[in-house]
N, C-alpha and C positions, 0 to 999 in steps of 0.2 A: 443362590448359586455361587459356588466357589470359582474364583478366577484362576485359570490355568496359567502358570508361569511360562513365558516363552523360552524356547531353547536358545541358549547363548553360544554362539560360535564366533570367536575372535579371528579376524584376518591375520595371517602369519606373514612374517618378513619374506619378501620376494613376491608375494601375491599382488595382483592388481588391487588397488584400493577401491572399495565400493564407491561407485559414482553417486553424487547427490546434488540436489538443488533445493535450497531452503531460503526462507525470507530472513533478511537481516533486520536490525532494529528500526530501519526506516521503511520496511516493507518491500525492499528491492530483492529480487531473486539473485542468489549467489550460488554458483555451481563449482564443484571441485575442478571441473574442466576449464573454468575461467583462469586457472593458475597453471595450465599445462606449461612445462618447461621450467617451473619453479619448484623449489622445495616448500612444502606446506606442513605446518603443525596443525593437526586436528585434535582438539581436546574436548572431551565430554565431561560435564560437571553437573551435579545435582540441582543447584538453585542459586540464582543471583543473590548477592548481598548477604550471604551466610558466612560464618567465620572461615571455614575451609576453602570455600569457593572464592572468597575475597582474597585470601592469602595466595591462592593459585593465580588468579587474574593479576594480582599485584606483582607476582614474580615475573610474569611475562611483560607487564608494563615497565618494571624496573630494568629489565634486560632488553628493552625494545630497541635501543640503538644498535646492539649487536645483531639482533634479528634483521633489522633494516639494512645494516651494512652488508650482510650476506644475502640480501634479497629473499629472506624467508618470510612467508606469510603465516599468520596465526589466525585460526578460526576456532572460536569457542562455541560449543553447542550444548544447549540445555532445552528443556521443554517449556521454559518461561516465555511469556508473550513479549512482543516487541516493546510494549510500554515498560515492562520490567527491565528489559535490556537497556533501554534508553536511560532510565534512572541509574542503573548500575554503571554504565559507561560514563555518565556525567559525574556521578558521585566520586568515582575513583580515577577519572581521566584516563580511561582505557583507550589506547591508540589502535587497537585491532578490532576485528569484526566478531560480533556475537550473532549466532543464528538460532532460530526457533525450530525445534524438531517436536512438533505437537503430538500428543497421544494419537495413535499408538506408537509413536517414536520409531518410524521405519528406518531412519538413518542410524540411530543408536543401535537398533536391532541388528542392522547389517554389519555394524562394527563390534557386535558382541558387548555393547555398553549399556544395555537395558535388559534387566532381568531380575531374578530373585535376589533379595537382599535381606539382611537381618539387622535390626537395630533395637537394642535393649530387650532382646528376647522376642521381639515381634517380627514376623516375616511379612514381607510385602514385595511388590514389583516396582522397581525404580531405576533411575539413571545411575550408572556407576562412573566413578572418576577414572577414566582411561584416557591415554594420550597416544597418538600415532604420528609418526613423521612419514610423510609421503614424498618420495623422491621426484625429481623433475620429469621422469618418465611415467609417473602415476602409479608406482609400485610402493608397497609398504616397506619402509626402510628401518623403522624402529617401532616397537610396541611396548608400552608401559601400562601394565595392569595393576601394579602396586605403586601408586603415585603418592609421593610426599608433597603435599600441596605447595608449601612455601619454597620448595627447592626444584620444582619441575623444570622451570626455564633453564636454570643453571645446569641441571642434569643433562638436558637435551644438548645444550651448547657444548658441554664437556664431552659427551658421547660422540658428537659430530666433530670434535677436535677444533672447536671454534671459540673456546673460552679465552 
């Protein structure tokens, strides 16, 4: 039986950010609502400890002091299990939270970040590298669907006038 690709609809700037609650690397539930009144970067990535995902996570780690200074939280989301997140966090000393959005990836679907992809001529359904900035009122402030992994953190800070 052929798997039907989900319909992908990305939240737009000004819309309410889709709410979510997901487990972190230690199994604790983390909700977007936990950060009400704060700006939050929510970034979706395909897989822990792969080249592009490591560059992206490292870009946030390397700019962490600026994010902290401006009280901006960073949440990375993939479908990897907690054990994978723990190893990834430890290996690269990531100071922010990684969350597990297990198949069928309902949070990534709500953010338009899980759907049809093509790699080397092969079509499949998977996690897309997308990033969202959620403002303190819980609305989508910025949407990045064409992400340059190693420059994502600096791009966000620049776009927010915080670099």
